[in-house]
C-alpha positions as CSV (number, residue, x, y, z in Angstrom):
1,M,-61.3,-105.7,21.1
2,T,-61.8,-104.0,17.8
3,A,-65.5,-105.0,17.3
4,F,-68.4,-106.4,19.3
5,C,-72.0,-107.4,18.7
6,R,-74.8,-105.3,20.2
7,D,-77.2,-108.3,20.4
8,C,-75.1,-111.2,21.9
9,F,-72.1,-109.1,23.0
10,W,-69.6,-111.2,21.1
11,Q,-66.1,-109.6,21.0
12,G,-63.5,-110.0,18.3
13,A,-60.2,-108.5,17.1
14,A,-61.4,-108.4,13.4
15,V,-64.0,-106.3,11.8
16,V,-66.9,-108.4,10.5
17,R,-70.2,-107.6,8.7
18,R,-72.2,-110.0,10.7
19,C,-71.7,-111.5,14.2
20,P,-70.1,-114.9,13.9
21,A,-72.0,-116.0,17.0
22,C,-75.6,-114.9,16.3
23,S,-75.5,-113.5,12.7
24,S,-76.6,-110.1,13.8
25,P,-75.6,-107.2,11.6
26,R,-75.5,-104.8,14.6
27,I,-71.7,-104.7,14.9
28,V,-69.8,-101.9,16.4
29,A,-66.2,-101.7,15.1
30,H,-63.4,-99.1,15.6
31,E,-59.7,-99.1,16.1
32,E,-59.9,-97.1,19.3
33,L,-62.9,-99.1,20.7
34,A,-61.0,-100.5,23.7
35,Q,-59.5,-97.1,24.7
36,L,-62.5,-94.8,24.7
37,A,-64.5,-94.2,27.9
38,I,-66.5,-90.9,27.6
39,A,-70.1,-91.4,26.4
40,H,-73.2,-89.3,25.7
41,M,-76.4,-91.2,26.3
42,D,-79.5,-89.7,24.7
43,C,-83.1,-91.1,25.0
44,D,-84.8,-91.4,21.7
45,A,-87.7,-89.0,21.3
46,F,-88.1,-89.4,25.0
47,Y,-91.5,-87.9,26.0
48,A,-93.1,-89.3,22.8
49,S,-91.6,-92.7,23.4
50,V,-92.9,-92.8,26.9
51,E,-96.4,-92.0,25.7
52,K,-96.2,-94.6,22.9
53,R,-95.0,-97.3,25.3
54,D,-98.0,-96.5,27.7
55,R,-100.5,-96.4,24.8
56,P,-99.6,-99.2,22.4
57,E,-102.4,-98.2,20.0
58,L,-100.2,-95.2,19.1
59,R,-97.2,-97.3,18.1
60,D,-97.7,-96.6,14.3
61,R,-99.2,-93.2,14.7
62,P,-97.4,-89.8,14.5
63,V,-97.3,-88.4,18.1
64,I,-96.6,-84.8,19.2
65,V,-96.1,-83.9,22.8
66,G,-96.8,-80.3,23.5
67,G,-99.4,-77.6,24.2
68,G,-102.6,-76.6,22.6
69,K,-103.2,-75.0,19.2
70,R,-101.2,-72.0,20.2
71,G,-98.5,-73.9,22.0
72,V,-95.2,-75.3,20.7
73,V,-93.9,-78.8,20.1
74,T,-92.1,-80.1,23.1
75,T,-91.0,-83.2,21.2
76,C,-92.4,-85.6,18.7
77,C,-91.9,-89.2,17.5
78,Y,-89.8,-90.2,14.5
79,I,-92.9,-90.8,12.4
80,A,-93.9,-87.1,12.9
81,R,-90.4,-86.0,12.1
82,I,-90.7,-87.6,8.7
83,S,-93.4,-85.0,8.0
84,G,-91.2,-82.2,9.0
85,V,-92.3,-81.7,12.6
86,R,-89.5,-80.5,14.9
87,S,-89.1,-79.5,18.6
88,A,-90.0,-75.9,19.4
89,M,-92.1,-75.6,16.2
90,P,-95.4,-73.7,16.7
91,M,-98.2,-76.2,17.1
92,F,-100.3,-74.8,14.2
93,K,-97.3,-75.3,11.9
94,A,-96.7,-78.8,13.2
95,L,-100.4,-79.8,12.6
96,K,-100.3,-78.3,9.1
97,A,-97.2,-80.5,8.3
98,C,-98.7,-83.5,10.0
99,P,-102.5,-83.2,10.3
100,D,-103.0,-86.8,11.4
101,A,-100.7,-86.4,14.4
102,V,-102.0,-87.3,17.9
103,V,-101.2,-84.4,20.2
104,I,-100.6,-85.3,23.9
105,K,-100.2,-82.8,26.8
106,P,-96.8,-83.5,28.5
107,E,-96.8,-85.2,31.9
108,F,-93.4,-84.2,33.3
109,A,-93.8,-86.1,36.6
110,K,-94.0,-89.3,34.5
111,Y,-91.0,-88.3,32.4
112,R,-88.9,-87.4,35.5
113,A,-89.7,-90.8,37.0
114,E,-88.5,-92.6,33.9
115,S,-85.4,-90.4,33.8
116,R,-84.5,-91.3,37.4
117,R,-85.0,-95.0,36.5
118,I,-82.7,-94.9,33.5
119,L,-80.0,-92.8,35.3
120,G,-80.2,-95.2,38.2
121,M,-79.2,-98.1,35.9
122,A,-76.3,-96.0,34.7
123,A,-75.3,-95.1,38.2
124,E,-74.7,-98.8,38.9
125,L,-71.9,-98.7,36.4
126,T,-70.1,-95.4,37.2
127,P,-70.6,-92.5,39.7
128,L,-69.4,-90.1,37.0
129,I,-72.7,-89.1,35.4
130,Q,-73.5,-85.5,34.4
131,P,-77.2,-85.1,33.3
132,L,-77.9,-82.4,30.8
133,S,-81.7,-82.7,31.0
134,L,-84.2,-85.4,31.7
135,D,-83.4,-87.3,28.5
136,E,-79.6,-87.0,28.1
137,A,-76.4,-87.3,30.2
138,W,-72.7,-87.7,29.9
139,L,-71.0,-90.7,31.4
140,D,-67.3,-91.4,32.2
141,L,-66.4,-95.1,32.5
142,S,-62.7,-94.7,32.8
143,G,-61.1,-97.3,35.0
144,T,-64.2,-99.6,35.2
145,E,-62.8,-102.4,33.0
146,R,-61.8,-104.7,36.0
147,L,-65.0,-103.8,37.9
148,H,-67.3,-104.9,35.0
149,G,-65.1,-107.4,33.3
150,A,-65.4,-105.5,30.0
151,P,-64.1,-102.4,28.3
152,P,-66.4,-99.3,28.6
153,A,-67.8,-99.7,25.0
154,L,-69.2,-103.2,25.8
155,T,-70.5,-102.1,29.2
156,L,-72.4,-99.3,27.6
157,A,-73.9,-101.6,25.0
158,R,-75.1,-103.9,27.8
159,L,-76.6,-100.8,29.6
160,Q,-78.4,-99.8,26.4
161,A,-79.9,-103.3,26.0
162,R,-80.9,-103.4,29.7
163,I,-82.7,-100.0,29.4
164,E,-84.7,-101.2,26.5
165,A,-85.6,-104.6,28.1
166,E,-86.6,-103.1,31.5
167,T,-88.3,-99.8,30.5
168,G,-89.5,-100.4,26.9
169,L,-87.6,-97.2,26.0
170,T,-84.5,-96.8,23.7
171,V,-81.4,-94.7,24.0
172,S,-78.6,-93.8,21.6
173,I,-75.0,-93.9,22.7
174,G,-72.1,-91.8,21.4
175,L,-68.6,-92.9,22.5
176,S,-65.5,-90.8,22.1
177,A,-62.4,-89.3,23.7
178,N,-64.3,-86.2,25.2
179,K,-67.7,-84.8,26.0
180,F,-68.0,-82.7,22.8
181,L,-67.2,-85.5,20.4
182,A,-69.4,-88.0,22.4
183,K,-72.4,-85.7,22.1
184,I,-71.8,-85.3,18.3
185,A,-71.5,-89.1,18.0
186,S,-74.8,-89.8,19.8
187,D,-76.7,-88.0,17.0
188,L,-75.2,-89.9,14.2
189,D,-77.4,-93.0,14.2
190,K,-80.7,-92.5,16.0
191,P,-82.8,-94.2,17.2
192,R,-81.1,-97.2,19.0
193,G,-77.8,-96.1,17.7
194,F,-74.2,-96.7,19.0
195,S,-71.7,-94.5,17.3
196,V,-68.0,-94.0,17.8
197,I,-65.7,-91.1,17.0
198,G,-62.0,-91.7,17.7
199,G,-59.6,-89.0,18.8
200,A,-57.3,-89.6,15.8
201,E,-60.1,-89.1,13.3
202,A,-61.8,-86.1,15.0
203,E,-60.4,-83.3,12.9
204,S,-61.1,-85.0,9.6
205,F,-64.6,-86.0,10.7
206,L,-65.5,-82.5,11.8
207,A,-63.7,-80.6,8.9
208,P,-66.5,-80.6,6.3
209,R,-69.3,-79.9,8.7
210,P,-70.9,-76.4,9.2
211,V,-69.8,-74.3,12.1
212,S,-73.3,-74.5,13.5
213,I,-72.5,-78.0,14.7
214,L,-70.3,-76.5,17.4
215,P,-71.8,-75.7,20.9
216,G,-72.3,-72.0,21.4
217,V,-72.7,-71.2,17.7
218,G,-76.2,-70.0,17.1
219,P,-77.5,-68.2,14.0
220,A,-75.9,-64.9,15.0
221,M,-72.5,-66.4,15.7
222,A,-72.7,-68.5,12.6
223,A,-73.4,-65.4,10.6
224,S,-70.4,-63.6,12.2
225,L,-68.1,-66.6,11.4
226,E,-69.4,-66.8,7.8
227,K,-68.7,-63.1,7.4
228,A,-65.1,-63.8,8.4
229,G,-65.0,-66.6,5.8
230,L,-65.3,-69.4,8.3
231,R,-68.2,-71.5,7.0
232,T,-66.9,-75.0,8.0
233,V,-65.3,-76.5,11.0
234,G,-62.3,-77.2,9.0
235,A,-61.8,-73.5,8.1
236,L,-62.2,-72.7,11.7
237,A,-59.5,-75.3,12.6
238,R,-57.1,-73.8,10.1
239,A,-57.6,-70.2,11.3
240,E,-54.9,-68.7,13.6
241,P,-56.1,-68.9,17.2
242,R,-54.7,-65.4,17.8
243,D,-56.9,-64.0,15.0
244,L,-60.0,-65.8,16.5
245,I,-59.2,-64.4,19.9
246,S,-58.8,-60.9,18.5
247,R,-62.1,-61.1,16.7
248,F,-64.3,-63.1,19.1
249,G,-62.5,-63.0,22.4
250,A,-62.2,-66.0,24.7
251,H,-65.0,-67.7,22.7
252,G,-62.8,-67.6,19.7
253,L,-60.2,-69.7,21.5
254,R,-62.8,-72.2,22.6
255,L,-64.1,-72.5,19.1
256,S,-60.6,-73.1,17.8
257,Q,-60.1,-76.0,20.3
258,L,-63.5,-77.6,19.5
259,A,-62.8,-77.3,15.7
260,R,-59.8,-79.5,16.4
261,G,-61.8,-82.0,18.4
262,Q,-60.3,-80.8,21.7
263,D,-62.4,-80.6,24.8
264,A,-60.8,-80.8,28.3
265,R,-64.0,-80.6,30.3
266,A,-64.4,-83.5,32.8
267,V,-67.7,-85.3,33.3
268,D,-68.8,-83.5,36.5
269,P,-71.7,-85.0,38.5
270,D,-71.6,-82.0,40.8
271,Q,-71.8,-79.3,38.1
272,E,-74.1,-76.6,39.3
273,R,-77.5,-76.7,37.8
274,K,-78.0,-73.7,35.4
275,G,-81.5,-72.8,36.4
276,I,-85.1,-73.6,37.0
277,S,-87.9,-72.2,34.8
278,A,-91.5,-72.6,33.7
279,E,-93.5,-71.0,30.9
280,T,-97.0,-71.2,29.4
281,T,-98.4,-70.3,25.9
282,F,-101.8,-68.6,25.9
283,E,-104.8,-69.7,23.9
284,D,-105.4,-66.1,22.9
285,D,-102.9,-63.2,22.7
286,L,-102.8,-61.1,25.9
287,T,-102.0,-57.4,26.3
288,A,-103.5,-56.4,29.6
289,V,-101.1,-56.3,32.5
290,E,-103.5,-58.0,34.9
291,A,-104.2,-60.8,32.5
292,L,-100.4,-61.4,32.1
293,E,-99.9,-61.3,35.9
294,D,-102.7,-63.9,36.2
295,K,-100.6,-66.2,34.0
296,L,-97.4,-65.3,35.8
297,A,-98.5,-66.1,39.3
298,P,-98.9,-69.9,39.0
299,L,-95.6,-70.1,37.1
300,C,-93.8,-68.4,40.0
301,D,-95.5,-70.9,42.4
302,K,-94.3,-73.8,40.2
303,V,-90.6,-72.6,40.0
304,A,-90.5,-71.9,43.7
305,Q,-91.7,-75.3,44.6
306,Q,-89.1,-76.9,42.3
307,A,-86.4,-74.8,43.9
308,R,-87.3,-75.8,47.4
309,A,-87.6,-79.4,46.4
310,A,-84.1,-79.3,44.9
311,G,-82.7,-77.4,48.0
312,V,-81.5,-74.4,45.9
313,A,-82.2,-70.7,45.7
314,G,-81.5,-68.3,42.8
315,R,-79.7,-65.0,42.6
316,T,-81.2,-64.0,39.3
317,V,-84.9,-63.8,38.2
318,T,-85.5,-64.0,34.4
319,L,-88.8,-63.0,32.7
320,K,-89.5,-64.3,29.3
321,L,-92.1,-63.1,26.8
322,R,-92.8,-64.2,23.2
323,G,-94.6,-61.9,20.9
324,T,-97.0,-62.7,18.1
325,D,-94.1,-62.6,15.7
326,F,-92.4,-65.3,17.8
327,R,-89.6,-63.0,18.8
328,I,-88.5,-63.5,22.4
329,V,-87.9,-60.7,24.9
330,T,-86.0,-61.5,28.2
331,R,-85.6,-59.3,31.2
332,R,-83.4,-60.1,34.2
333,R,-82.8,-58.8,37.7
334,T,-80.0,-59.9,40.1
335,L,-81.2,-60.0,43.7
336,A,-79.3,-59.0,46.9
337,V,-80.8,-62.1,48.6
338,P,-81.2,-65.4,46.7
339,T,-84.8,-66.6,46.6
340,Q,-86.7,-69.8,46.5
341,T,-90.2,-68.3,47.2
342,A,-93.1,-67.5,44.9
343,K,-93.7,-64.3,46.7
344,T,-90.3,-62.8,45.7
345,L,-90.4,-64.3,42.2
346,F,-93.8,-62.8,41.5
347,A,-92.9,-59.4,43.0
348,V,-89.8,-59.2,40.8
349,G,-91.4,-60.7,37.8
350,R,-94.3,-58.3,38.1
351,E,-91.9,-55.3,38.1
352,L,-90.1,-56.7,35.0
353,L,-93.4,-57.2,33.3
354,A,-94.6,-53.7,33.9
355,G,-92.0,-52.4,31.5
356,E,-93.2,-54.6,28.7
357,A,-97.0,-55.2,29.1
358,G,-99.7,-53.0,27.6
359,A,-97.9,-51.9,24.5
360,R,-98.2,-55.0,22.4
361,P,-99.8,-58.5,22.5
362,W,-98.0,-61.5,23.8
363,R,-98.5,-65.2,23.2
364,L,-96.2,-66.7,25.9
365,I,-94.8,-65.8,29.3
366,G,-92.2,-67.5,31.4
367,I,-90.3,-67.0,34.7
368,G,-87.0,-68.5,35.9
369,L,-84.3,-68.6,38.5
370,A,-80.6,-68.7,37.6
371,E,-77.3,-68.5,39.4
372,L,-78.4,-71.2,41.8
373,V,-76.8,-71.7,45.2
374,E,-77.4,-74.4,47.9
375,A,-80.2,-73.0,50.0
376,E,-79.5,-74.7,53.3
377,A,-75.8,-74.1,53.4
378,A,-76.4,-70.3,52.9
379,A,-79.7,-70.0,54.8
380,D,-78.3,-68.0,57.8
381,D,-76.5,-65.5,55.6
382,F,-79.0,-65.2,52.7
383,F,-82.5,-65.7,54.0
384,A,-83.1,-62.6,56.1
385,G,-86.3,-60.8,57.0
386,D,-89.2,-61.0,54.6
387,E,-87.5,-63.7,52.5
388,R,-87.0,-66.0,55.5
389,R,-90.7,-65.6,56.6
390,A,-91.9,-66.2,53.1
391,R,-89.8,-69.3,52.8
392,A,-91.2,-70.7,56.1
393,N,-94.8,-70.0,55.0
394,E,-94.3,-71.6,51.6
395,R,-92.6,-74.7,53.1
396,T,-95.7,-75.1,55.2
397,L,-97.7,-75.1,52.0
398,D,-95.4,-77.8,50.6
399,V,-96.1,-80.0,53.5
400,L,-99.8,-79.6,53.1
401,R,-99.6,-80.4,49.4
402,Q,-97.6,-83.5,50.1
403,R,-100.2,-84.6,52.5
404,F,-103.4,-83.7,50.7
405,G,-102.4,-83.4,47.1
406,A,-100.8,-80.8,44.8
407,S,-104.0,-78.9,44.1
408,A,-105.2,-78.8,47.8
409,V,-103.5,-75.5,48.5
410,T,-103.0,-72.5,46.3
411,S,-102.8,-68.8,46.5
412,G,-105.7,-66.4,46.5
413,R,-104.5,-64.7,43.4
414,I,-104.3,-68.0,41.4
415,L,-107.9,-68.9,42.6
416,R,-109.2,-65.5,41.5
417,A,-107.5,-65.7,38.1
418,K,-109.2,-69.1,37.5
419,A,-112.6,-67.8,38.5
420,A,-112.4,-64.4,36.7
421,P,-113.7,-63.9,33.2
422,K,-111.0,-64.0,30.5
423,R,-109.1,-60.7,30.2
424,E,-107.3,-59.8,27.0
């Protein structure tokens, strides 16, 4: 197979402009098409697409999913993107760029349900699925040709069509020889795209692109590379690995490999989850410690509930604050005993907050757990004393919430914060 049709799934050994069976122009053609098996699947403007599907009257309207006037854009539809709206953009800037946009508060329970539905379809094709988030995942279909009666490329195209038919949502597929190239490919032709980058063409494809396309290269790293005369991926590929290691350490070797299109990482369904977090943006800037603690408490409760539901506990607590200048401050503490309780999260978060609150106004606060471990497997060793008792108490609250509703049980502090007058 050198080419196939994404509409009728015709296969052919010759590259054609239109399908000879159904006349569709949606042809995928590549010399390595029959050999490639690593894919990156990315839902198109996922949250916004779910909202548009559920509210057909918004089909032709710009839609932004995110917080209030002082929040940030979680995601937006492609119509809004034409006006310059982007994820993580402050809401006031987004509405200035696209004043006609419909702003919708995110409903993550709904998005998680759709994510499970889509990944469930993928799981029927291969057990090798590694989710990155609710709306994207890597898949490895190596060795599935006999099982599905088709090469991985065609199997993925059929999955793509099935997702759209059964959920009303669209995904873009990137197919390549490794995870890095597959992820690059999935961004080439969105929405509803299917793009291929072969191993043989990887270096020439990457060479003219900026180094910022490489994972792990943020603005600071890009500036360091540019200072060293490495502005493009091609320049990075031509650099001596020893020089890169000398200047940038182990990360320099990794960048050298990626610049050549090399990535030996396997698609790992069991890869440890990086962390759990929650954050909120305030309607008005807050300075007072008590006001910030009032915002922190329900976030701790939310993160702890998610950790218990996932059966994990975290060794590290991370506090996040964003100032009025949009600069982010993070503070971390590693615990002797991994936690999955709101009590411990709030106690540690409160101590971290004490060193930052009061001196300047803040517009956002967040709390998170990192370095996750399986809670049950380590329970006897880790959950001693106060942490064990707190976990037992909060699990009882989880049972009550499941029975009577999520808002049926809450802490006294959260209730007082809701009833108290606004504190700045």
